[in-house]
N, C-alpha and C positions, 0 to 999 in steps of 0.2 A: 463077815456079817453084814457090813455096811453097804456091800453092792447089790444092785438089784439084778435078779436074774433076767436074761434076755426072753422076750415072749417064746412061746413054744411054736409048734407047727400048726396050731389050730387057728380059730377065727381071729386071734390077736394078730397073728402074722399076716394073715390075709388082708385084714383091715389096714394094717400098716403099710404093706406092699402097695394096696390099691390107692391109698391117700398119697403115698410117694409117687405114684405113677401119675396122678392128677397133677401134683404139684410140679413135677418135672416136665409134664406136657405144658403147663401154663408158664413155666419159666424158659423153657428150651425149644418147645414146638416139637412137631411131629418129626421132622427131618433130623433133628439132633437128638432125639429121644434115644437113650440106651438102657438095657436092663441092667448093665453094671451101675449106672448112676442110681437107678431107682433102688437097687439092693442097697447101696451104700446109705442113701437116704433113709431107707427104712431099718437100717441096722441089722441086715441079714446078708448071708453069703449069697452070691448070684446063683449058686447051685440049688438053694432054697427056692428061689423064684422060678427056675427053669423046671423044677419038679412039679410045679402047679400049672405053669404056663409054658408051652413049647416054644414060643417066639415072642418077640416084642409086640407084634400085632395082636395076639391072643391077650397078652396081658393089657394092652391099650383098650381092646374092645371090652373086657371084663371090667376095667377101671371106669370107662365111660358108663356102661350099663350101671354099675354100682352107684355112681355119682348122680345119675339121672334118677335112678329109683329112690335114692335116699333123700334128694332134695326136692322131688316133684310128687308129694304125696297126692292121692286121688281123694278129693273130698266126697262127703255123703252128709250134706246139711239138712237134707228134707226139702230143698228147694233148688230147681234147676238154675234160677237166676244166682243164687249164692254159690252153688256148686260151680258154675262157669267162671264167676267172678274170682272165686277162691283159686281155681285152677290157673287162670290167666295171672293172677297176682303170684302164685307161686312160680310160675314160669318166668315172669319179669325178675323176681327176686333172685332165682337161680341163675339167669343170664347175667345179671349184674354182680354175682359172686365170683371169686376167684376160680373155683371148679367151672363155673359155667362159661366164664371166658376162656378157660383152657379148652374145654370141650369144643366150643365153637371154633377156636383157632384150629383145631384138629380137623374138624369137619368141613371147614371151609378155609383150605390152605391159601398162603398169598401166592401171586402169580410166580411160577417158575418153581415152586414148592412141590415136592412129591405129594400125590394125592393118597390119602389113607384107604385102605381096602374097604369096599362096600359093606363088609360085615359090620363095621363100626356104626353104620346107620341103624343097625338093629335096636340100639338103645332107644332111638327116638320112635321107631315103629312100635316098639314094645310100650312105651308111655302112652302113645295114642291108643293102643290095644287095650291097655289097662283102664283108660278113662272112659271106654265106650259104655261101662253100665250106667255112667250118669244119665245117659239118654233113654234107655228102657225104664228107668225109674221115674224120669220126668214124665214120659208117656203114660205110665201107670197112674200118675198123679193127675194127669189130665192137663199138665202145663204146656205140652207140645203135641201136635197132631200125631196120631197113630200112623206109622209107616215112615217116620223120620229116619233117616240113614244116619246111625250114630257116628260112623267115620267122617262123613262129609261136615257134620255139624262141629266135630272136635277139630278137624283140619281148619274149618273156616275161623274157629276161635284163635288157633295158634298162628295162622298164616299172617295176619297183619303184624304181630309182634316179631315174627322172624323177619318179615320183610323190613321193618324198619331198622333192625339190628344188622342185617346182612347186606342190604342194597344201599340205602342212604347213609348207613352207619349211624344211625341217630341213637340217642340214649333213650331207653324205655323206662317207664315209671307205673306207678299204680294206675294213674289216669290213662296210660296206654292200655293197660290191662282191662280196666273197666270198660273202656270204649270197645275193645275187641270182643268182650263178653256180651255187651248191649247189641253190637252188630250181629253176632252169632245167634243170640236168642230171638232177635227181631226177625231174622231170616227163617230161622227154625218156626216161630209162630206163624209166619206168613206161608208156611208149606213149601218152602224153596228146596228142602232136603228130602221131600217124599218121592 
């Protein structure tokens, strides 16, 4: 009676496996990632993992998408300025988190390491797509010009943050996020995304 039953095959197992996959990526990287290690870390048998994910890349893609979706919420504050700042700040917080560092390590492998399949980039494209409604809401409120391209505005918001992390490998902060939001909003208000 004192032992705890292992999680069932439902959402608890899925969550445990995806969290274990992100942790495994963070510690071992893409090249050394194995389904067996993920299963062990999650406390399930590897066949349980393979029942849900046909191969390691499918598991990694799902884990990345889950991590990005859970840790990068799409704001709706009633103000485009606050929405862009909140989105940029959540991106910076995620980048600085263990799961964010793990995801970025997979997406941008070290020289000589195998590159992950392009399907993994879907997590980032999906976040951009989900953030797009920020723009029509801002247009409807009269905060930015009619005809502003939502994708260009959101890409302009995130680009300077990713640039600092990936090229000069600088640490990003809330100040970085706030500056990116200000630049994107200034450009939008000037009609540069029409």
